[in-house]
C-alpha positions as CSV (number, residue, x, y, z in Angstrom):
1,M,0.0,0.0,0.0
2,S,2.9,2.4,0.8
3,D,4.5,1.8,-2.6
4,V,1.2,2.6,-4.3
5,W,0.9,5.9,-2.2
6,R,4.5,6.9,-3.1
7,N,3.9,6.3,-6.8
8,E,0.7,8.3,-6.7
9,E,2.6,11.1,-4.9
10,L,5.4,11.0,-7.5
11,E,2.9,11.2,-10.5
12,G,1.2,14.1,-8.8
13,A,4.5,15.9,-8.4
14,V,5.3,15.5,-12.1
15,I,2.0,16.9,-13.1
16,G,2.3,19.8,-10.6
17,A,5.9,20.6,-11.8
18,M,4.6,20.9,-15.4
19,F,1.8,23.3,-14.4
20,L,4.3,25.4,-12.4
21,R,6.9,25.5,-15.1
22,G,4.6,25.8,-18.1
23,A,5.7,25.0,-21.7
24,D,9.4,25.6,-21.2
25,P,11.9,23.8,-23.5
26,E,12.7,21.1,-20.9
27,V,9.0,20.3,-20.3
28,L,8.3,20.2,-24.0
29,E,11.2,17.8,-24.5
30,I,9.8,15.5,-21.8
31,I,6.3,15.6,-23.4
32,S,7.8,14.6,-26.7
33,R,9.1,11.3,-25.3
34,L,7.0,10.4,-22.2
35,P,3.9,8.3,-23.0
36,D,0.8,8.7,-20.9
37,S,1.1,5.0,-20.1
38,A,4.0,5.9,-17.8
39,F,1.3,7.1,-15.3
40,S,-0.3,4.3,-13.3
41,V,-3.0,6.4,-11.7
42,R,-5.9,6.9,-14.0
43,Q,-6.7,10.5,-13.2
44,Y,-3.0,11.6,-13.6
45,R,-2.8,9.6,-16.8
46,E,-5.8,11.5,-18.2
47,I,-4.6,14.9,-17.0
48,Y,-1.1,14.3,-18.5
49,A,-2.8,13.4,-21.9
50,G,-4.7,16.7,-21.6
51,I,-1.5,18.6,-20.9
52,C,0.0,17.0,-24.1
53,R,-3.0,18.1,-26.2
54,Q,-2.9,21.6,-24.8
55,A,0.8,22.0,-25.4
56,R,0.5,20.7,-29.0
57,S,-2.5,22.8,-30.0
58,S,-1.7,26.1,-28.2
59,G,1.9,26.0,-27.1
60,V,1.0,26.6,-23.5
61,I,0.4,24.6,-20.3
62,D,-2.3,26.3,-18.2
63,P,-4.1,24.5,-15.4
64,V,-7.0,27.0,-15.4
65,I,-7.7,26.5,-19.1
66,L,-7.3,22.7,-18.7
67,C,-9.9,22.7,-16.0
68,E,-12.4,24.1,-18.5
69,A,-11.6,21.1,-20.8
70,M,-11.5,18.5,-18.0
71,P,-13.9,19.7,-15.3
72,E,-14.1,16.2,-13.8
73,H,-10.4,16.6,-12.8
74,E,-10.5,20.2,-11.6
75,P,-9.8,19.5,-7.9
76,T,-6.8,17.3,-8.8
77,I,-5.5,19.8,-11.4
78,L,-5.6,22.7,-9.1
79,G,-4.2,20.7,-6.2
80,A,-1.2,19.5,-8.3
81,G,-0.5,23.1,-9.3
82,R,0.2,23.9,-5.7
83,I,3.0,21.4,-5.2
84,A,5.6,24.1,-5.3
85,W,8.5,21.9,-4.1
86,A,8.2,19.8,-7.3
87,K,9.2,22.6,-9.7
88,S,13.0,22.3,-9.6
89,A,13.0,18.5,-9.4
90,L,11.0,17.6,-12.5
91,V,13.8,15.8,-14.4
92,F,14.5,13.6,-11.3
93,Y,10.8,12.8,-10.8
94,V,10.4,11.9,-14.5
95,S,13.3,9.6,-14.3
96,A,11.7,7.8,-11.4
97,L,8.4,7.7,-13.2
98,E,10.0,6.1,-16.2
99,R,11.8,3.6,-14.0
100,N,8.6,2.6,-12.3
101,A,6.8,2.3,-15.6
102,A,9.6,0.1,-16.9
103,V,9.4,-2.1,-13.9
104,R,5.6,-2.5,-14.4
105,D,6.1,-3.3,-18.1
106,A,8.7,-5.9,-17.1
107,E,6.5,-7.5,-14.5
108,A,3.6,-7.7,-17.0
109,T,5.9,-9.2,-19.7
110,L,7.3,-11.8,-17.3
111,S,3.8,-12.7,-16.1
112,A,2.6,-13.1,-19.7
113,A,5.7,-15.2,-20.5
114,L,5.2,-17.5,-17.5
115,E,1.6,-17.9,-18.4
116,G,2.5,-18.7,-22.0
117,I,5.1,-21.3,-20.9
118,R,2.6,-22.9,-18.5
119,N,0.0,-23.2,-21.2
120,A,2.4,-24.4,-23.9
121,N,1.4,-27.8,-25.4
122,N,5.0,-28.7,-26.2
123,G,8.6,-27.6,-25.7
124,E,8.6,-25.7,-29.0
125,A,5.6,-23.6,-28.0
126,A,7.3,-22.9,-24.6
127,M,10.5,-21.7,-26.3
128,A,8.5,-19.5,-28.6
129,A,6.8,-17.8,-25.5
130,L,10.2,-17.4,-23.9
131,D,11.7,-15.8,-27.1
132,A,8.8,-13.5,-27.3
133,A,9.3,-12.4,-23.7
134,K,13.0,-11.8,-24.4
135,A,12.3,-9.6,-27.4
136,T,9.7,-7.6,-25.4
137,M,12.1,-7.2,-22.5
138,A,14.8,-5.9,-24.8
139,N,12.5,-3.1,-26.0
140,I,11.4,-2.0,-22.6
141,D,12.6,1.6,-22.1
142,A,13.8,2.5,-18.6
143,G,14.4,6.2,-19.2
144,S,16.6,6.1,-22.3
145,R,14.8,9.1,-24.0
146,A,12.6,7.0,-26.3
147,V,10.8,8.9,-29.0
148,Q,7.0,9.1,-28.4
149,A,4.7,9.0,-31.5
150,V,1.4,10.9,-31.5
151,H,-1.7,9.1,-32.8
152,M,-3.7,10.8,-35.6
153,S,-6.9,10.8,-33.5
154,D,-5.1,13.0,-30.9
155,L,-3.9,15.4,-33.6
156,L,-7.4,15.7,-35.0
157,E,-8.6,16.5,-31.5
158,D,-5.9,19.1,-31.2
159,I,-7.0,20.7,-34.5
160,T,-10.6,20.8,-33.3
161,N,-9.6,22.4,-30.0
162,K,-7.4,25.0,-31.8
163,I,-10.2,25.9,-34.3
164,E,-12.8,26.2,-31.5
165,A,-10.4,28.4,-29.4
166,G,-9.7,30.6,-32.4
167,N,-13.4,30.9,-33.2
168,Q,-14.1,32.0,-29.6
169,G,-11.1,34.4,-29.6
170,K,-9.2,32.3,-27.1
171,E,-6.4,31.0,-29.4
172,T,-3.0,31.8,-27.9
173,G,-1.4,31.5,-31.3
174,R,0.8,29.0,-33.0
175,S,2.6,31.6,-34.9
176,L,4.7,34.7,-34.1
177,L,3.8,37.9,-36.0
178,T,6.8,39.9,-37.3
179,G,4.9,43.1,-37.0
180,I,5.4,43.9,-40.7
181,D,1.8,43.7,-41.8
182,E,2.3,42.8,-45.4
183,L,4.8,40.1,-44.6
184,D,2.5,38.6,-41.9
185,E,-0.4,38.7,-44.4
186,K,1.8,36.8,-46.9
187,T,3.1,34.2,-44.6
188,G,0.5,34.0,-41.8
189,G,3.3,34.7,-39.3
190,I,6.2,32.6,-38.3
191,D,5.3,29.2,-36.9
192,L,6.8,28.3,-33.5
193,T,9.1,25.7,-35.0
194,D,10.1,27.6,-38.1
195,L,13.7,28.3,-39.3
196,V,13.7,31.5,-41.3
197,F,16.6,32.8,-43.4
198,I,17.1,36.4,-44.3
199,A,19.5,36.4,-47.2
200,A,21.1,39.1,-49.3
201,R,24.3,40.5,-50.7
202,P,26.3,42.9,-48.5
203,S,24.8,46.4,-47.9
204,M,21.2,45.4,-48.6
205,G,20.1,45.7,-45.0
206,K,19.9,42.2,-43.6
207,T,20.8,43.1,-40.1
208,E,18.5,46.2,-40.2
209,L,15.6,44.0,-41.3
210,A,16.2,41.6,-38.5
211,L,16.4,44.4,-36.0
212,D,13.2,45.8,-37.4
213,I,11.5,42.5,-36.7
214,V,13.1,42.3,-33.2
215,E,11.7,45.8,-32.4
216,K,8.2,44.9,-33.5
217,V,8.2,41.4,-31.8
218,T,9.3,42.9,-28.5
219,G,6.8,45.7,-29.0
220,Q,4.1,42.9,-28.7
221,G,5.5,42.0,-25.3
222,H,7.7,39.1,-26.3
223,G,11.4,38.6,-25.6
224,V,14.1,38.1,-28.1
225,L,17.6,36.5,-27.9
226,L,20.0,37.9,-30.5
227,F,23.4,36.3,-31.3
228,S,25.4,39.1,-32.9
229,M,28.5,37.5,-34.2
230,E,29.6,40.4,-36.5
231,M,28.7,43.5,-34.6
232,A,29.3,44.5,-31.0
233,S,26.3,44.6,-28.7
234,I,26.7,48.4,-28.3
235,Q,26.5,48.8,-32.1
236,I,23.3,46.7,-32.2
237,A,21.9,48.9,-29.4
238,E,22.8,52.1,-31.3
239,R,21.1,50.9,-34.4
240,M,17.9,50.0,-32.5
241,V,17.9,53.3,-30.6
242,S,18.3,55.3,-33.8
243,A,15.6,53.4,-35.6
244,A,13.2,53.8,-32.6
245,G,14.0,57.5,-32.6
246,G,13.6,57.9,-36.4
247,M,17.1,59.1,-37.1
248,P,20.1,57.8,-39.0
249,V,22.6,55.9,-36.9
250,S,25.4,58.1,-38.2
251,K,24.0,61.0,-36.2
252,L,25.0,59.2,-33.0
253,K,28.6,59.7,-33.9
254,A,28.4,63.4,-33.6
255,P,26.3,64.3,-30.6
256,E,27.9,67.7,-30.2
257,R,26.0,68.7,-33.3
258,F,22.6,67.6,-32.0
259,N,19.8,70.1,-32.1
260,D,16.8,70.1,-29.8
261,E,14.8,67.9,-32.1
262,E,17.6,65.3,-32.4
263,W,18.0,65.2,-28.6
264,G,14.3,64.5,-28.3
265,R,14.5,61.8,-30.9
266,L,17.4,60.1,-29.1
267,F,15.7,60.1,-25.7
268,G,12.4,59.1,-27.3
269,G,14.1,56.1,-28.9
270,M,15.9,55.1,-25.7
271,E,12.6,55.4,-23.7
272,R,10.9,53.2,-26.3
273,L,13.4,50.4,-25.9
274,A,14.0,50.8,-22.1
275,N,11.6,48.1,-21.0
276,R,12.0,45.7,-24.0
277,D,13.2,42.1,-23.2
278,I,16.1,41.9,-25.6
279,W,19.2,39.9,-24.8
280,I,22.3,40.3,-27.0
281,V,25.2,37.8,-27.2
282,D,28.1,39.3,-29.1
283,A,30.6,36.5,-28.7
284,T,32.5,35.3,-31.8
285,N,33.5,31.8,-33.0
286,L,30.5,30.2,-31.4
287,T,29.7,26.7,-32.5
288,I,26.2,25.5,-33.3
289,E,26.2,23.5,-30.1
290,Q,27.1,26.6,-28.0
291,I,24.3,28.6,-29.7
292,C,21.7,25.8,-29.0
293,Q,22.9,25.4,-25.4
294,T,22.9,29.1,-24.7
295,A,19.5,29.6,-26.3
296,T,18.0,26.8,-24.3
297,R,19.5,28.0,-21.0
298,Y,18.2,31.5,-21.6
299,Q,14.7,30.3,-22.5
300,L,14.6,28.2,-19.3
301,A,15.5,31.3,-17.3
302,H,13.3,33.7,-19.4
303,P,10.2,31.9,-20.8
304,E,9.2,35.2,-22.4
305,I,11.8,34.7,-25.1
306,A,9.7,34.0,-28.3
307,L,12.4,34.5,-31.0
308,V,16.0,33.7,-31.5
309,V,18.0,35.6,-34.1
310,V,21.5,34.6,-35.4
311,D,23.6,37.2,-37.3
312,Y,25.0,35.5,-39.2
313,L,25.2,31.9,-40.5
314,G,28.7,32.3,-42.1
315,L,30.3,33.2,-38.8
316,I,29.2,30.1,-36.9
317,K,32.3,28.1,-36.1
318,I,32.6,24.8,-37.9
319,N,34.3,21.9,-36.0
320,S,33.2,19.2,-38.4
321,A,35.8,17.5,-40.6
322,N,33.1,17.0,-43.3
323,R,33.1,18.8,-46.6
324,H,32.2,22.5,-46.1
325,D,28.7,22.3,-47.7
326,L,27.9,19.3,-45.5
327,A,29.3,21.1,-42.4
328,V,27.1,24.1,-43.2
329,G,24.2,21.7,-43.5
330,E,24.9,20.4,-40.0
331,I,24.6,24.0,-38.8
332,S,21.3,24.7,-40.5
333,K,20.0,21.4,-39.2
334,G,21.1,22.4,-35.7
335,L,19.2,25.7,-36.0
336,K,16.1,23.9,-37.2
337,G,16.5,21.4,-34.3
338,L,16.7,24.3,-31.9
339,A,13.5,25.9,-33.2
340,K,11.7,22.6,-33.1
341,A,12.9,21.5,-29.6
342,N,12.2,24.8,-27.9
343,K,9.1,25.7,-29.9
344,T,10.7,29.1,-30.6
345,P,11.3,30.2,-34.2
346,V,14.9,31.0,-35.3
347,I,15.8,33.7,-37.8
348,A,19.3,33.3,-39.3
349,L,21.0,35.8,-41.6
350,S,22.9,34.5,-44.6
351,Q,25.2,36.0,-47.2
352,L,24.7,35.3,-50.9
353,S,27.4,34.2,-53.3
354,R,29.0,36.6,-55.8
355,G,27.2,34.9,-58.6
356,V,24.4,37.4,-58.2
357,E,26.7,40.2,-59.5
358,S,27.2,38.5,-62.9
359,R,23.5,38.5,-63.9
360,P,21.7,41.3,-65.6
361,N,18.8,40.9,-63.2
362,K,20.5,40.8,-59.8
363,R,17.5,39.9,-57.8
364,P,18.6,36.9,-55.7
365,M,17.4,33.4,-56.0
366,N,17.6,30.4,-53.6
367,S,20.5,29.0,-55.6
368,D,22.5,32.1,-54.7
369,M,22.7,31.0,-51.1
370,K,26.1,29.7,-50.3
371,N,25.9,25.9,-49.9
372,S,22.2,26.4,-50.8
373,G,21.2,22.8,-51.1
374,E,21.3,22.0,-47.4
375,I,20.1,25.4,-46.2
376,E,17.2,25.5,-48.6
377,A,16.1,22.0,-47.5
378,D,16.1,23.0,-43.8
379,A,14.5,26.4,-44.2
380,D,10.8,26.9,-43.7
381,I,10.8,30.5,-45.0
382,I,13.4,32.2,-47.0
383,L,13.4,36.0,-47.4
384,M,15.6,37.5,-50.1
385,L,16.4,41.2,-49.6
386,Y,17.0,43.4,-52.7
387,R,17.4,47.2,-53.2
388,D,17.8,48.2,-56.8
389,E,19.6,51.4,-56.0
390,V,22.6,49.5,-54.7
391,Y,23.3,48.5,-58.3
392,N,21.5,51.3,-60.1
393,P,21.9,54.6,-58.3
394,E,19.4,56.4,-60.6
395,S,16.8,53.6,-60.3
396,P,13.1,54.7,-60.1
397,A,12.9,52.4,-57.1
398,R,15.4,54.5,-55.0
399,G,14.5,54.2,-51.3
400,I,12.5,51.0,-51.9
401,A,13.5,47.6,-50.6
402,E,12.1,44.3,-51.9
403,I,11.5,41.4,-49.5
404,N,11.2,38.5,-51.8
405,V,9.6,35.4,-50.1
406,T,11.3,32.8,-52.3
407,K,10.2,29.8,-50.1
408,Q,7.5,29.2,-47.5
409,R,6.3,25.7,-46.7
410,N,2.7,26.8,-46.1
411,G,2.2,29.3,-48.8
412,E,3.1,30.8,-52.2
413,P,6.2,32.9,-52.9
414,G,5.8,36.6,-53.5
415,T,7.2,40.0,-52.9
416,I,6.4,42.7,-50.3
417,Y,8.0,46.2,-50.2
418,R,9.4,48.5,-47.5
419,R,10.7,52.0,-47.6
420,F,14.4,52.2,-46.9
421,Y,15.2,55.6,-45.3
422,N,18.1,56.8,-43.1
423,G,19.3,53.2,-43.0
424,H,16.0,51.9,-41.5
425,F,12.9,50.1,-42.9
426,L,9.6,51.9,-42.9
427,P,6.1,51.2,-44.4
428,V,5.4,52.0,-48.0
429,D,2.5,52.0,-50.4
430,Q,2.7,48.5,-51.9
431,D,1.1,49.3,-55.3
432,Q,3.3,52.3,-55.9
433,A,6.4,50.4,-54.8
434,R,5.6,47.5,-57.0
435,M,5.1,49.9,-60.0
436,L,8.4,51.6,-59.3
437,S,10.3,48.4,-58.8
438,A,9.1,46.7,-62.0
439,P,12.0,46.1,-64.5
440,Q,12.2,49.1,-66.9
441,P,12.2,48.3,-70.6
442,K,15.3,49.4,-72.4
443,E,14.9,52.3,-74.8
444,Q,15.4,51.3,-78.4
445,S,16.8,53.7,-80.9
446,R,14.3,54.7,-83.6
447,R,15.1,53.6,-87.1
448,Y,13.7,55.5,-90.0
449,A,13.3,54.1,-93.5
450,R,15.1,56.0,-96.2
451,A,13.0,57.8,-98.6
């Protein structure tokens, strides 16, 4: 009886810890591999299944919302959420839970084998029962991080719950809006497990576009972790302050020339960013493993982080002895794995090859990405940035930037436009920008027939 009580207490502690911690990366990793059959107590098994459905459909773990879906378990759910001492020991408790489940599975397997041997009509049938028991015992997992599959019926239920919540205005969202309205309309936002590449030739504004998205995402109340491997953190901060204040960053280099309006813009920009949750890592020579470890550690400490930005792909240190393109593929797969494991999208910046310069039409394509095969395969969304004035100073499209969506898994490619002024991205009339950015026909000299 005491063993049963201790097991029930352990299962309650696991449920309580998940409610207290919410959908942090470690909890989501446990959910991805821990089957509900690991719980021996029926009510905890059903509550855990409800937690899994909630996390998959909405990306959150909320006991109050779960009580609405499972009113019969409301006292147990609310009671488990008050087990404060379980919060920091979740991993230990899950290991004990897996061990107990493995012991139960082994006991059931051995009992079935013994029953099969006793009921065998001959020695051959008895050996067959024994061999079957050995095979089953070999596959019993005792906490070795087994992968847990999700049944289609559970996913259909998740979709139904998500649609109902959205219809009632309760949907917490499975995508992150960039804050650039036209881009969000085109893509539907960035899914929580998406890997997004912003790619361009130098001087097109890759970093500035990423910072524009960072400013808008944090303006929605989210946090952002930015790995700046090319620029110092103070330079990133200066760019963001100047953008928030509506002034060119070059102005910050000569404060002795500020007039009253410029001082006002500076302090206005600083005030706008003062309470934003932005963490900047400006270490160089980071490996993909270090980036993933750092991102996971910060997200555990700061669950409000909803986006990870890496500037840029080419500066991530490669330790692999593989061919360079394969090594870059390992990096892109690592970034995709980070997004998927932590349920937090990753935006990575990437340089384009010089091949762009050799074409008459210098608008970039996916094949222009360095080692494009691996990167393109891993990317969920690819944004190619192009400003015609970089190549054609007298272009009718001066001051206009094209964001070409050249790949998105859940939609069609297309182009949206932004105004590029004082080194920052601003809204622009899409129809007018499209007309000005259209390739201009070359003038042909007139030929007159001789009389």
